[in-house]
C-alpha positions in Angstrom: -7.2 -34.7 -190.6 -10.5 -34.8 -191.7 -10.6 -38.0 -194.1 -7.3 -38.0 -195.3 -5.0 -41.3 -194.7 -2.0 -41.0 -192.3 0.7 -43.4 -192.1 1.5 -46.0 -189.6 4.1 -43.9 -188.5 2.0 -40.8 -188.0 -0.7 -43.1 -186.3 1.7 -44.3 -183.8 3.0 -40.9 -183.2 -0.6 -39.6 -182.5 -1.1 -42.5 -180.4 1.6 -42.2 -178.0 1.2 -38.4 -177.3 -2.4 -39.2 -176.6 -1.3 -41.9 -174.4 0.6 -39.6 -172.5 -2.1 -37.1 -172.5 -4.4 -39.7 -170.9 -1.9 -40.9 -168.3 -1.5 -37.0 -167.2 -5.4 -36.7 -167.1 -5.4 -39.8 -164.9 -2.6 -38.3 -162.4 -4.1 -35.0 -161.8 -7.9 -35.1 -162.8 -11.0 -35.8 -160.8 -12.4 -39.1 -160.3 -14.9 -38.5 -163.2 -11.9 -37.3 -165.7 -9.8 -40.2 -164.5 -12.4 -42.9 -164.9 -12.9 -41.6 -168.6 -9.3 -41.2 -169.0 -9.0 -44.9 -168.1 -11.5 -46.1 -170.2 -10.1 -44.3 -173.4 -6.3 -45.4 -172.5 -7.5 -48.9 -172.3 -8.9 -48.6 -175.8 -6.0 -46.6 -177.0 -3.7 -49.1 -175.6 -6.0 -51.9 -177.3 -5.5 -50.4 -180.7 -1.7 -49.1 -180.5 -0.5 -53.3 -179.8 -2.7 -53.8 -183.1 -0.8 -51.3 -184.9 2.7 -52.2 -183.6 1.5 -55.8 -184.4 1.0 -54.6 -187.9 3.8 -52.6 -188.3 6.2 -55.7 -187.6 4.1 -57.9 -189.9 4.7 -55.6 -192.8 8.5 -55.4 -191.8 8.5 -59.2 -192.0 6.5 -59.4 -195.2 8.6 -56.8 -197.0 12.0 -58.6 -195.7 10.5 -61.9 -197.4 9.7 -60.1 -200.6 13.0 -58.8 -200.9 14.7 -62.3 -200.2 12.1 -63.6 -202.9 13.2 -61.0 -205.4 16.8 -61.8 -204.9 16.2 -65.5 -205.5 14.3 -64.5 -208.7 17.3 -62.3 -209.8 19.7 -65.2 -209.1 
């Protein structure tokens, strides 16, 4: 992906896959891998929740802008 910007939908998909993979490592890995995967999972979940929050805010903003545009037209 180098320096390409990805959409929020693409980021959510990548993060979802990473979370599932980390869960597998935690279930099947040795202690060191489990600890590393747990730390990664913690950070990833934090960022994932921020992504979901951002997506929801974008949807709300878009709805408000659409309502405002309708008021201007009428």
